[in-house]
N, C-alpha and C positions, 0 to 999 in steps of 0.2 A: 717381582719388583715390590719394594716396600717404600712408603712415603712417611715422612714426619710432617704433619700439618700443624702449623702454629697460628692460632687465632688470637688477636688482641682486641679486647673490648673494654670500654669504659662503662662501669656500672655505677648508677646513681641510686642510692638507697635513701629511704625517707622514714622517719619515725615521728609520731605525734606524742609528745611528752608533756607532762605538767611540771612547771617549776614554781618555786615560791614567789609570791608577789614582793615587789619592792627591791629587787636586785638591780644593780647598775649593770652596764654592758660588760664590764670586766668580770663581775661576779657571775653573770649568765654564762659567759664563755668558760669560766672555771667550773661551774656546776655541770655543764654539758660534758666537758673534757673529763672530769672526775667520773661521771656516770659511764662514759665510753670506756675509760681505762679499767674500771672495775668489772666491765662486762654487763652491767645492768641494762644498758641501752640496746645491746646486741639482739636481745630477744624481740625487741619492738621494731627493729629495722626491717623494712620490706623493700624489695627491689622495685624501684619507681620507673627506671628507664635504663635501657642498655643501648649504648652507641657502638656500632661496629667501627673499629679503627683500621685493622688490616688483617690480611690473611696471607700466609706464605707456605710453600711446600718445598721440602728438600727430598730428593730421590736418594734412597739408600740402595746401592747395588749389592746383590747377594754375591759373596765370594764363593767360588766353587772350590771344594777341597780336592786336591790331587789324590789319586788312588794308587 
């Protein structure tokens, strides 16, 4: 018997970054988005928390070949 198990988790990552002083809220959001989109922030992201959402299993029956 074979099973396919699917686990759904919500992963929260956290990065501590330095941003330029004097930016307004919109500019801060843009600064962070730009860093994320270019991949610069990805190396700083660490898994902070993992929340279990669900688990399911599906049974795959082996088909016997006729001889």
